[in-house]
Phi, psi and omega in degrees: 000137179245151175235135177241124177256124177252115179245119173279141179307156179282175183302128182262164183264122179258013187291333183251100184289353179280345181278145173284163177306319182297329185265002182292130175274179173282152172269179181301317178299321178296316177304312182293317182296317181295320179294320177298319178298316177300318177298317179297320176300320178297315180301324181270359184052053184248057179275123177284150175285321182219140176240124171261126185232138173298146178281359176301148185303313184293331177286317179296319178294323176302309182299319180300319180285325175301311180300319177299314181293326180287325181083032180199179180248152177239147172289124189238138177232116177283129185232105179304329183297342181284332182300111181062027180288151171274163184306314185294327177292322178292324174301316180295325176297313179299318180298340179267003182293152179303131185299330182278357176277117179276326181239120182240142177232143173241128173251113187210210194232158169270155007278354186302315179299316180296311180300320181296315178302316181288326179292319187272334194240142171261185182324192009299152189308311184298319176293319180297319179293322180295315178297314183298325182295313181193141174243083187290169176301144183065011176284146181232113174260135173250122179239132180250149184227138175270065180227158176263333188228133179300337178295342181272002179299135179213155180306138179074007185270358181251171177229129179291120176270320181205159178215105183256124176255159188309326184273353181287313189302000000 
């Protein structure tokens, strides 16, 4: 069994109009939410084996705060392809993950993260509806798959195990 964690970056700061979208940092609320998600991951014993993270400032800062809240380190791979990626591109990224990694995390952006969750996962109905309604900043979806190799990942082959939103932890 494999687990995929999809984490949308936390709330970013729009205060400096001279910054590009790529260079926007987190705001204070985002810092707090990301740390809370990390703490929640620790409580659930949800440490990823490998984390693929977009190189955008807000995704890297989100991951740094999640790690701080978790209280440990994660093996991290920066993947430029995640920045503004569509769901099918993200599926290909997951399929290239190391076969021995049981728990994989992607820290990225919407709409790609939202679309990927809906593409890959079926119910339970209440969680699927929750994800379908909105994938807010700092939300973390856990999707499990009954596969041995990430290359076998296919649309609809997963099941949403949990969906943590920033105000949930």
